[in-house]
N, CA and C atoms as a LAMMPS dump frame, in Angstrom:
ITEM: TIMESTEP
0
ITEM: NUMBER OF ATOMS
261
ITEM: BOX BOUNDS ff ff ff
-5.0000000000000000e+02 5.0000000000000000e+02
-5.0000000000000000e+02 5.0000000000000000e+02
-5.0000000000000000e+02 5.0000000000000000e+02
ITEM: ATOMS id mol type element x y z
1 1 1 N 98.407 192.353 250.647
2 1 2 C 97.65 193.318 249.878
3 1 3 C 96.641 192.572 248.995
4 2 1 N 95.419 193.059 249.005
5 2 2 C 94.382 192.493 248.139
6 2 3 C 93.735 193.62 247.35
7 3 1 N 93.203 193.276 246.179
8 3 2 C 92.524 194.287 245.368
9 3 3 C 91.319 193.657 244.693
10 4 1 N 90.372 194.517 244.37
11 4 2 C 89.156 194.061 243.694
12 4 3 C 88.587 195.219 242.891
13 5 1 N 88.132 194.91 241.683
14 5 2 C 87.482 195.928 240.862
15 5 3 C 85.996 195.928 241.172
16 6 1 N 85.435 197.141 241.214
17 6 2 C 84.014 197.287 241.515
18 6 3 C 83.482 198.511 240.772
19 7 1 N 82.24 198.428 240.349
20 7 2 C 81.603 199.521 239.628
21 7 3 C 80.766 200.355 240.593
22 8 1 N 80.946 201.666 240.518
23 8 2 C 80.179 202.594 241.343
24 8 3 C 78.79 202.733 240.713
25 9 1 N 77.768 202.411 241.493
26 9 2 C 76.418 202.345 240.925
27 9 3 C 75.477 203.461 241.368
28 10 1 N 75.837 204.24 242.381
29 10 2 C 74.902 205.281 242.797
30 10 3 C 74.831 206.37 241.724
31 11 1 N 73.63 206.904 241.483
32 11 2 C 73.363 207.771 240.324
33 11 3 C 74.265 208.991 240.184
34 12 1 N 74.719 209.559 241.27
35 12 2 C 75.52 210.778 241.172
36 12 3 C 77.005 210.538 241.423
37 13 1 N 77.437 209.288 241.42
38 13 2 C 78.851 208.995 241.621
39 13 3 C 79.288 209.282 243.049
40 14 1 N 80.58 209.541 243.212
41 14 2 C 81.118 209.791 244.552
42 14 3 C 81.178 211.29 244.841
43 15 1 N 80 211.901 244.98
44 15 2 C 79.939 213.305 245.4
45 15 3 C 80.072 213.349 246.923
46 16 1 N 79.83 214.473 247.539
47 16 2 C 80.172 214.68 248.947
48 16 3 C 79.584 213.654 249.919
49 17 1 N 78.291 213.399 249.85
50 17 2 C 77.673 212.484 250.818
51 17 3 C 78.207 211.049 250.689
52 18 1 N 78.183 210.435 249.495
53 18 2 C 78.718 209.083 249.405
54 18 3 C 80.228 209.014 249.639
55 19 1 N 80.949 210.066 249.27
56 19 2 C 82.387 210.09 249.551
57 19 3 C 82.621 210.083 251.06
58 20 1 N 81.821 210.853 251.789
59 20 2 C 81.915 210.867 253.253
60 20 3 C 81.565 209.516 253.849
61 21 1 N 80.542 208.874 253.291
62 21 2 C 80.158 207.545 253.778
63 21 3 C 81.259 206.526 253.519
64 22 1 N 81.899 206.607 252.349
65 22 2 C 83.008 205.714 252.038
66 22 3 C 84.163 205.924 253.018
67 23 1 N 84.499 207.169 253.275
68 23 2 C 85.587 207.49 254.207
69 23 3 C 85.256 207.041 255.624
70 24 1 N 84.026 207.256 256.056
71 24 2 C 83.623 206.834 257.4
72 24 3 C 83.756 205.33 257.571
73 25 1 N 83.488 204.576 256.516
74 25 2 C 83.653 203.122 256.577
75 25 3 C 85.134 202.759 256.562
76 26 1 N 85.911 203.418 255.718
77 26 2 C 87.334 203.095 255.564
78 26 3 C 88.132 203.377 256.834
79 27 1 N 87.792 204.44 257.559
80 27 2 C 88.594 204.787 258.744
81 27 3 C 88.381 203.827 259.912
82 28 1 N 87.431 202.918 259.785
83 28 2 C 87.218 201.91 260.829
84 28 3 C 88.325 200.855 260.827
85 29 1 N 89.131 200.838 259.776
86 29 2 C 90.132 199.781 259.608
87 29 3 C 91.549 200.341 259.658
88 30 1 N 92.468 199.536 260.178
89 30 2 C 93.863 199.943 260.281
90 30 3 C 94.584 199.879 258.946
91 31 1 N 94.111 199.051 258.045
92 31 2 C 94.766 198.858 256.754
93 31 3 C 94.818 200.152 255.948
94 32 1 N 95.814 200.212 255.059
95 32 2 C 95.875 201.29 254.072
96 32 3 C 94.824 200.949 253.024
97 33 1 N 93.944 201.882 252.732
98 33 2 C 92.856 201.641 251.784
99 33 3 C 92.867 202.764 250.749
100 34 1 N 92.996 202.359 249.502
101 34 2 C 92.973 203.341 248.417
102 34 3 C 92.277 202.716 247.225
103 35 1 N 92.008 203.543 246.22
104 35 2 C 91.474 202.989 244.988
105 35 3 C 92.139 203.651 243.798
106 36 1 N 92.231 202.88 242.735
107 36 2 C 92.805 203.357 241.483
108 36 3 C 91.67 203.682 240.53
109 37 1 N 91.812 204.82 239.852
110 37 2 C 90.792 205.242 238.891
111 37 3 C 91.418 206.199 237.895
112 38 1 N 91.219 205.933 236.636
113 38 2 C 91.633 206.838 235.565
114 38 3 C 93.113 207.215 235.658
115 39 1 N 93.952 206.22 235.931
116 39 2 C 95.392 206.451 235.955
117 39 3 C 95.934 207.052 237.235
118 40 1 N 95.081 207.314 238.206
119 40 2 C 95.535 207.887 239.469
120 40 3 C 95.07 207.052 240.638
121 41 1 N 95.444 207.477 241.835
122 41 2 C 94.989 206.775 243.031
123 41 3 C 94.402 207.785 244.01
124 42 1 N 93.529 207.279 244.871
125 42 2 C 92.893 208.122 245.881
126 42 3 C 92.913 207.393 247.216
127 43 1 N 93.174 208.119 248.271
128 43 2 C 93.133 207.587 249.629
129 43 3 C 91.669 207.512 250.054
130 44 1 N 91.175 206.304 250.304
131 44 2 C 89.759 206.132 250.65
132 44 3 C 89.429 206.665 252.038
133 45 1 N 90.435 207.056 252.808
134 45 2 C 90.197 207.612 254.14
135 45 3 C 90.177 209.138 254.135
136 46 1 N 90.297 209.742 252.957
137 46 2 C 90.305 211.196 252.815
138 46 3 C 89.181 211.647 251.893
139 47 1 N 88.24 212.411 252.421
140 47 2 C 87.117 212.894 251.615
141 47 3 C 87.623 213.717 250.429
142 48 1 N 88.593 214.579 250.648
143 48 2 C 89.106 215.407 249.562
144 48 3 C 89.753 214.568 248.469
145 49 1 N 90.462 213.53 248.868
146 49 2 C 91.086 212.639 247.896
147 49 3 C 90.035 211.897 247.079
148 50 1 N 88.991 211.409 247.743
149 50 2 C 87.911 210.695 247.055
150 50 3 C 87.179 211.636 246.105
151 51 1 N 86.862 212.842 246.55
152 51 2 C 86.181 213.815 245.697
153 51 3 C 87.042 214.194 244.499
154 52 1 N 88.353 214.312 244.73
155 52 2 C 89.281 214.693 243.671
156 52 3 C 89.39 213.675 242.557
157 53 1 N 89.001 212.429 242.828
158 53 2 C 89.065 211.388 241.802
159 53 3 C 87.969 211.559 240.749
160 54 1 N 86.926 212.305 241.077
161 54 2 C 85.81 212.584 240.143
162 54 3 C 85.191 211.312 239.574
163 55 1 N 84.843 210.379 240.455
164 55 2 C 84.242 209.122 240.04
165 55 3 C 82.752 209.328 239.799
166 56 1 N 82.296 208.927 238.625
167 56 2 C 80.892 209.077 238.227
168 56 3 C 80.178 207.731 238.257
169 57 1 N 78.878 207.764 238.137
170 57 2 C 78.07 206.544 238.076
171 57 3 C 78.515 205.694 236.892
172 58 1 N 78.694 204.405 237.141
173 58 2 C 79.106 203.472 236.1
174 58 3 C 80.599 203.322 235.953
175 59 1 N 81.379 204.163 236.643
176 59 2 C 82.836 204.053 236.58
177 59 3 C 83.312 202.854 237.394
178 60 1 N 84.348 202.202 236.896
179 60 2 C 84.944 201.072 237.615
180 60 3 C 86.201 201.544 238.327
181 61 1 N 86.298 201.225 239.608
182 61 2 C 87.488 201.545 240.393
183 61 3 C 88.115 200.233 240.854
184 62 1 N 89.404 200.281 241.154
185 62 2 C 90.072 199.12 241.731
186 62 3 C 90.399 199.45 243.177
187 63 1 N 89.714 198.8 244.082
188 63 2 C 89.888 199.015 245.515
189 63 3 C 91.062 198.181 245.998
190 64 1 N 91.964 198.799 246.765
191 64 2 C 93.154 198.115 247.271
192 64 3 C 93.2 198.276 248.784
193 65 1 N 93.321 197.157 249.484
194 65 2 C 93.449 197.151 250.944
195 65 3 C 94.739 196.445 251.304
196 66 1 N 95.506 197.034 252.205
197 66 2 C 96.793 196.461 252.586
198 66 3 C 97.005 196.649 254.084
199 67 1 N 96.993 195.543 254.844
200 67 2 C 97.22 195.616 256.276
201 67 3 C 96.635 194.419 257.002
202 68 1 N 96.641 194.503 258.319
203 68 2 C 96.24 193.34 259.127
204 68 3 C 94.763 193.006 259.021
205 69 1 N 93.932 193.984 258.73
206 69 2 C 92.49 193.72 258.622
207 69 3 C 91.987 193.951 257.186
208 70 1 N 92.862 193.68 256.218
209 70 2 C 92.539 193.966 254.817
210 70 3 C 91.319 193.208 254.302
211 71 1 N 91.147 191.962 254.704
212 71 2 C 90.018 191.174 254.208
213 71 3 C 88.693 191.736 254.721
214 72 1 N 88.636 192.064 255.996
215 72 2 C 87.413 192.638 256.572
216 72 3 C 87.116 193.995 255.941
217 73 1 N 88.161 194.79 255.724
218 73 2 C 87.986 196.105 255.103
219 73 3 C 87.448 195.962 253.681
220 74 1 N 88.013 195.037 252.929
221 74 2 C 87.571 194.826 251.547
222 74 3 C 86.106 194.405 251.504
223 75 1 N 85.729 193.482 252.359
224 75 2 C 84.336 193.014 252.389
225 75 3 C 83.38 194.146 252.733
226 76 1 N 83.726 194.939 253.741
227 76 2 C 82.855 196.035 254.164
228 76 3 C 82.737 197.11 253.09
229 77 1 N 83.845 197.466 252.478
230 77 2 C 83.825 198.538 251.487
231 77 3 C 83.158 198.115 250.181
232 78 1 N 83.413 196.901 249.735
233 78 2 C 82.739 196.461 248.506
234 78 3 C 81.238 196.343 248.735
235 79 1 N 80.844 195.924 249.922
236 79 2 C 79.419 195.857 250.243
237 79 3 C 78.81 197.257 250.259
238 80 1 N 79.496 198.203 250.889
239 80 2 C 78.993 199.582 250.962
240 80 3 C 78.866 200.196 249.57
241 81 1 N 79.864 199.987 248.719
242 81 2 C 79.826 200.541 247.369
243 81 3 C 78.705 199.873 246.557
244 82 1 N 78.588 198.567 246.671
245 82 2 C 77.524 197.829 245.949
246 82 3 C 76.135 198.285 246.359
247 83 1 N 76 198.685 247.62
248 83 2 C 74.699 199.127 248.145
249 83 3 C 74.456 200.625 247.957
250 84 1 N 75.332 201.303 247.196
251 84 2 C 75.091 202.701 246.852
252 84 3 C 75.588 203.723 247.859
253 85 1 N 76.338 203.304 248.862
254 85 2 C 76.909 204.237 249.855
255 85 3 C 75.853 205.141 250.482
256 86 1 N 74.718 204.563 250.819
257 86 2 C 73.693 205.314 251.529
258 86 3 C 72.781 206.133 250.649
259 87 1 N 72.836 205.937 249.356
260 87 2 C 71.969 206.707 248.452
261 87 3 C 70.879 205.848 247.879
């Protein structure tokens, strides 16, 4: 299991489009992928779970990847989040 903290930088946070982009990236990997935010956790492979976290611009999340391809998943997801998830 690996984890990394990252700040969400896209102006509108994780609303529907970026949440969908995050999930589309996460489902490419076999690892369990979730993030911790504001005392709770969200499954990064579920759009509803990501939306339910109510992550806004400037919020810091802790991304957690656990599985056989955890390193590749972490690199891809941190890159996607850093690049604004398509926004």
